[in-house]
VORO-814433 format. One record per residue (C-alpha): x, y, z; residue in three letters. Coordinates in Angstrom, 2 decimals. Example, Ala and Ser with C-alpha at 12.3 -4.5 7.8 and 13.67 -1.06 7.14 Angstrom:
BEGIN
         u         v         w     r
     12.30     -4.50      7.80   ala
     13.67     -1.06      7.14   ser
//
This chain:
BEGIN
         u         v         w     r
     23.91     69.98     59.57   unk
     25.68     71.56     56.32   unk
     21.98     71.43     54.69   unk
     20.72     73.14     57.19   unk
     23.59     75.82     57.14   unk
     23.53     76.10     53.70   unk
     19.85     76.90     53.30   unk
     20.22     78.79     56.41   unk
     22.85     81.01     54.51   unk
     20.54     81.31     51.56   unk
     18.00     82.91     52.77   unk
     20.08     85.38     54.58   unk
     21.53     86.19     51.27   unk
     18.32     86.67     49.67   unk
     16.91     88.73     52.56   unk
     19.84     90.95     52.18   unk
     20.73     91.11     48.67   unk
     20.46     94.25     46.79   unk
     16.93     95.79     46.26   unk
     15.36     93.75     48.45   unk
     12.28     95.74     50.53   unk
     11.83     95.06     54.53   unk
      8.60     97.82     53.86   unk
      6.80     99.88     51.24   unk
      9.02    102.49     49.71   unk
      7.15    104.84     47.40   unk
      9.71    105.84     45.48   unk
      9.64    102.13     43.87   unk
      5.75    102.03     43.86   unk
      3.33    102.76     41.26   unk
     -0.34    105.01     42.68   unk
     -3.30    103.47     41.55   unk
     -6.28    102.80     42.89   unk
     -6.57     99.14     44.98   unk
     -7.27     95.73     42.61   unk
    -10.06     94.42     44.65   unk
     -8.09     91.63     46.13   unk
     -7.29     90.28     49.38   unk
     -4.38     87.90     50.25   unk
     -5.35     83.96     51.43   unk
     -4.20     80.82     52.16   unk
     -3.33     78.93     49.35   unk
     -5.08     75.83     50.68   unk
     -2.30     73.72     48.85   unk
     -2.85     69.53     49.92   unk
      0.41     68.05     49.61   unk
      1.38     64.52     50.64   unk
      3.64     63.52     53.36   unk
      7.65     64.13     52.33   unk
      6.68     66.43     49.81   unk
      7.36     69.91     50.23   unk
      7.20     72.99     47.82   unk
     10.28     75.01     47.44   unk
     10.93     78.49     47.02   unk
      8.27     79.02     44.25   unk
      9.41     81.08     40.52   unk
      6.88     80.48     38.32   unk
      3.47     79.41     38.04   unk
      0.61     78.74     35.43   unk
     -2.61     77.14     34.51   unk
     -3.55     74.37     31.78   unk
     -6.94     74.43     29.92   unk
     -7.86     71.59     32.37   unk
     -7.60     74.27     35.34   unk
     -4.95     72.61     37.32   unk
     -2.35     74.38     38.22   unk
      1.21     73.73     37.86   unk
      4.13     75.51     39.89   unk
      7.70     75.80     39.13   unk
      9.66     75.84     42.53   unk
     13.44     75.02     43.90   unk
     12.90     72.56     45.60   unk
     13.50     68.61     45.20   unk
     10.39     68.28     42.97   unk
     10.74     71.27     40.93   unk
      7.49     70.85     38.40   unk
      4.35     70.09     40.93   unk
      0.82     69.67     39.08   unk
     -2.17     70.28     41.30   unk
     -5.93     70.02     40.32   unk
     -9.14     72.56     40.50   unk
     -9.00     72.41     44.04   unk
     -5.37     72.61     45.16   unk
     -4.96     68.95     45.71   unk
     -1.50     68.03     44.89   unk
     -1.86     65.29     41.61   unk
      1.98     64.71     40.93   unk
      5.69     66.25     40.31   unk
      8.30     65.87     37.20   unk
     11.68     67.37     36.61   unk
     13.73     66.12     39.13   unk
     17.10     66.36     38.32   unk
     16.77     68.80     35.80   unk
     17.53     72.08     36.90   unk
     19.92     74.17     38.26   unk
     18.00     76.79     39.08   unk
     14.23     76.80     37.74   unk
     13.09     79.92     36.69   unk
     10.44     80.53     34.00   unk
      7.10     78.43     33.42   unk
      4.92     78.83     30.25   unk
      2.37     76.35     29.06   unk
      1.72     76.61     25.07   unk
     -1.21     76.77     23.65   unk
     -0.89     73.17     22.01   unk
     -0.69     72.08     26.04   unk
      3.02     71.58     26.15   unk
      4.87     72.79     29.55   unk
      8.27     74.93     28.63   unk
     10.33     75.88     31.23   unk
     13.53     77.81     31.96   unk
     16.97     76.85     34.06   unk
     18.55     80.41     34.15   unk
     21.74     78.86     35.81   unk
     21.73     75.61     33.57   unk
     21.02     77.93     30.42   unk
     18.12     75.71     28.92   unk
     14.59     75.84     27.84   unk
     13.43     72.62     28.18   unk
      9.75     72.06     26.65   unk
      7.84     68.56     28.25   unk
      4.81     67.08     27.85   unk
      2.14     66.49     30.91   unk
      4.00     63.09     31.30   unk
      6.98     64.81     31.92   unk
      8.43     63.42     29.41   unk
     11.52     65.71     27.77   unk
     10.16     66.42     24.14   unk
     13.03     69.52     23.20   unk
     15.53     71.16     24.76   unk
     17.45     74.67     23.68   unk
     20.77     75.23     24.87   unk
     23.57     72.74     26.34   unk
     23.15     72.28     30.38   unk
     26.12     73.81     32.39   unk
     27.12     75.67     29.28   unk
     26.47     79.47     28.79   unk
     27.30     80.65     25.56   unk
     25.63     82.49     22.39   unk
     23.62     80.79     19.55   unk
     25.15     81.39     16.43   unk
     24.17     79.09     13.07   unk
     27.25     80.53     11.26   unk
     29.62     79.36     14.19   unk
     27.45     76.44     14.91   unk
     27.10     77.11     18.54   unk
     23.79     76.33     19.68   unk
     23.98     78.17     23.44   unk
     21.72     80.21     25.35   unk
     22.99     82.58     28.32   unk
     20.60     82.77     31.73   unk
     17.34     82.40     29.77   unk
     14.38     83.57     31.71   unk
     11.08     83.03     30.32   unk
      9.51     81.86     27.15   unk
      6.30     83.49     24.79   unk
      4.41     81.98     22.02   unk
      3.32     83.41     18.67   unk
      0.07     82.54     17.24   unk
      1.78     80.27     14.41   unk
      3.63     78.60     17.06   unk
      7.04     80.34     17.21   unk
      8.46     80.11     20.42   unk
     10.24     83.48     21.91   unk
     13.05     83.30     24.58   unk
     14.21     86.04     26.63   unk
     17.81     85.81     27.89   unk
     20.40     87.28     30.08   unk
     19.10     87.59     33.53   unk
     22.39     88.93     35.05   unk
     25.55     87.81     33.62   unk
     24.61     87.44     29.89   unk
     23.72     89.64     27.49   unk
     20.02     90.60     27.16   unk
     18.49     89.17     23.94   unk
     15.24     88.00     22.76   unk
     15.66     84.85     20.65   unk
     12.96     83.18     18.20   unk
     12.66     79.80     17.15   unk
     10.06     77.82     15.63   unk
      7.89     75.39     16.88   unk
     10.50     72.47     16.17   unk
     13.45     74.55     18.22   unk
     14.47     75.94     14.63   unk
     16.48     79.05     15.33   unk
     14.60     81.92     12.91   unk
     16.83     85.03     14.75   unk
     17.63     87.35     17.85   unk
     17.89     91.00     18.90   unk
     18.93     93.11     21.63   unk
     22.14     93.53     23.12   unk
     23.38     95.30     26.78   unk
     22.44     99.08     27.24   unk
     18.80    100.98     27.36   unk
     18.15    101.95     23.90   unk
     15.56    101.01     22.46   unk
     15.80     97.51     21.63   unk
     18.43     97.37     24.16   unk
     17.84     95.41     27.46   unk
     19.26     95.40     31.05   unk
     18.31     92.10     32.36   unk
     14.99     91.52     30.53   unk
     12.88     88.73     32.72   unk
      9.57     88.29     30.99   unk
      7.99     88.26     27.86   unk
      4.46     87.61     26.44   unk
      2.54     87.98     23.12   unk
     -0.68     89.72     23.23   unk
     -4.08     89.19     21.34   unk
     -3.47     92.03     19.27   unk
      0.14     90.48     18.24   unk
      2.22     92.71     20.23   unk
      5.49     91.03     21.99   unk
      6.08     92.44     25.55   unk
      9.51     92.38     27.38   unk
      9.64     93.00     30.87   unk
     13.38     94.74     30.86   unk
     13.74     94.28     34.38   unk
     16.72     96.76     35.23   unk
     15.82     99.78     32.95   unk
     12.38     99.93     35.18   unk
     10.44     99.29     31.66   unk
      8.33     97.55     29.46   unk
      9.43     97.66     25.52   unk
      6.72     96.93     23.11   unk
      7.76     95.03     19.75   unk
      5.62     93.70     17.01   unk
      6.41     89.94     16.04   unk
      9.40     90.62     13.71   unk
     11.26     92.42     16.52   unk
     10.20     96.23     16.02   unk
     10.34     98.59     18.33   unk
      7.20    100.39     18.66   unk
      7.09    102.05     22.51   unk
      8.51    101.75     26.04   unk
      6.40    101.71     29.40   unk
      8.27    103.03     32.30   unk
      7.71    102.25     35.61   unk
      9.19    102.98     39.17   unk
      9.62     99.52     40.26   unk
     11.54     96.76     38.52   unk
      9.36     94.66     35.99   unk
      9.13     91.06     36.46   unk
      6.47     88.79     35.65   unk
      3.59     89.40     32.64   unk
      0.36     87.59     32.03   unk
     -2.96     88.14     30.89   unk
     -6.24     86.64     32.44   unk
     -9.18     85.23     31.34   unk
    -10.69     88.90     31.62   unk
     -8.55     89.62     28.92   unk
     -6.50     92.41     31.03   unk
     -2.69     92.61     31.43   unk
     -1.07     92.30     34.47   unk
      2.53     92.67     35.82   unk
      4.49     91.55     39.22   unk
      6.76     94.59     39.84   unk
      9.61     92.74     41.57   unk
     11.12     94.00     44.77   unk
      8.27     96.53     45.26   unk
      6.05     93.75     45.49   unk
      3.26     95.04     43.50   unk
      0.64     93.26     41.63   unk
     -0.78     95.98     38.91   unk
     -3.67     95.56     36.05   unk
     -2.19     97.85     33.10   unk
     -4.38     99.52     30.54   unk
     -3.61     99.26     26.81   unk
     -1.15    101.85     26.98   unk
      0.81    100.12     29.73   unk
     -0.51    102.60     32.53   unk
     -1.21    101.18     35.80   unk
     -4.80    101.42     36.51   unk
     -4.77     99.18     39.82   unk
     -2.88     97.89     42.43   unk
     -2.20     95.56     45.02   unk
      0.47     94.08     47.41   unk
      3.65     95.12     49.11   unk
      6.96     94.50     50.13   unk
      8.05     92.89     53.11   unk
      9.71     89.89     54.98   unk
      6.77     87.96     54.91   unk
      5.26     86.34     57.86   unk
      2.11     88.50     57.03   unk
     -0.16     87.41     54.12   unk
      0.41     89.18     51.06   unk
      3.97     90.58     51.75   unk
      6.36     89.81     49.01   unk
     10.24     89.60     49.09   unk
      9.46     89.73     45.20   unk
      6.97     89.42     42.93   unk
      8.31     86.98     40.68   unk
      5.79     85.39     38.07   unk
      2.20     85.38     38.35   unk
     -0.64     83.65     36.93   unk
     -4.27     84.19     37.28   unk
     -7.24     81.01     38.05   unk
    -10.24     80.05     35.89   unk
    -12.00     81.58     39.27   unk
    -10.16     84.52     39.10   unk
     -7.67     83.90     42.05   unk
     -4.01     85.48     41.35   unk
     -1.16     83.51     42.52   unk
      2.27     84.35     42.33   unk
      5.42     83.25     42.96   unk
      8.05     84.60     45.53   unk
     11.49     83.26     45.29   unk
     12.74     85.87     48.26   unk
      9.80     84.65     50.73   unk
     10.26     81.35     49.25   unk
      6.49     80.85     49.18   unk
      3.41     81.12     46.51   unk
      0.82     83.97     47.23   unk
     -2.82     83.69     46.66   unk
     -5.37     86.62     46.08   unk
     -8.96     86.44     45.80   unk
    -11.60     89.12     45.24   unk
    -12.83     90.80     48.13   unk
//
């Protein structure tokens, strides 16, 4: 009974969180032509006794298998190309699962925004590397000998294997940290604010094919564009809250725009050229509590993790 009450309280708090919308708000939404997708059932097959919690991240590996990071008892799940459950891993490792990326070498990287760690695993679930110390927020300061993170949200990879981590989800200072492939700290930049190179709750990070480093600077309603050395280049402004960034097999850039419930396709200058989705309480397909992170399947279906409506959305071409 206590567990049920806690779950109901969490659901109530989520639906009443600042910014959550129950219907479209034109002031928070971009105006662009339809993307040409429609919401469909995910069709995922789960065995008895296994449930998918509120999904926070989703990614596809080189085999076309889908990995879903969620806030349930089995935090990292693998599904084959037909949506059949294969296995789960990561049990007991997370305080609040958040971001998920699969590196070019096939390793699986996740963030724990309340555990203050970034973890690298292989496909067997073996932990290969941990950045930060679980349960200990703080600063990464080589001079002082402190190797701590504060609310890491997302991960990106440079062509040479270096790893970028964006942190500062709410309480911590927004920063980008760069490590080499072994976890050796290289550099960082950021700070609280709205000036170029400063952040207010940065939420996603992505390296593009032309070596631009994009950071979804959520509460500043923008995506900041840097080179790989952290030099600020420009910013793209949005009405909503930029949350997730991904590039599809079509080489197009996509943005998940948080509580406004939109999935946007962007051109090279960051302008929305197509959109889909809307906010809502969730009974209807395609209604978002929060469009958190997203991934595009090899067959071009789009999957979106929704932490507020506690579901994984699937969209297929019309």
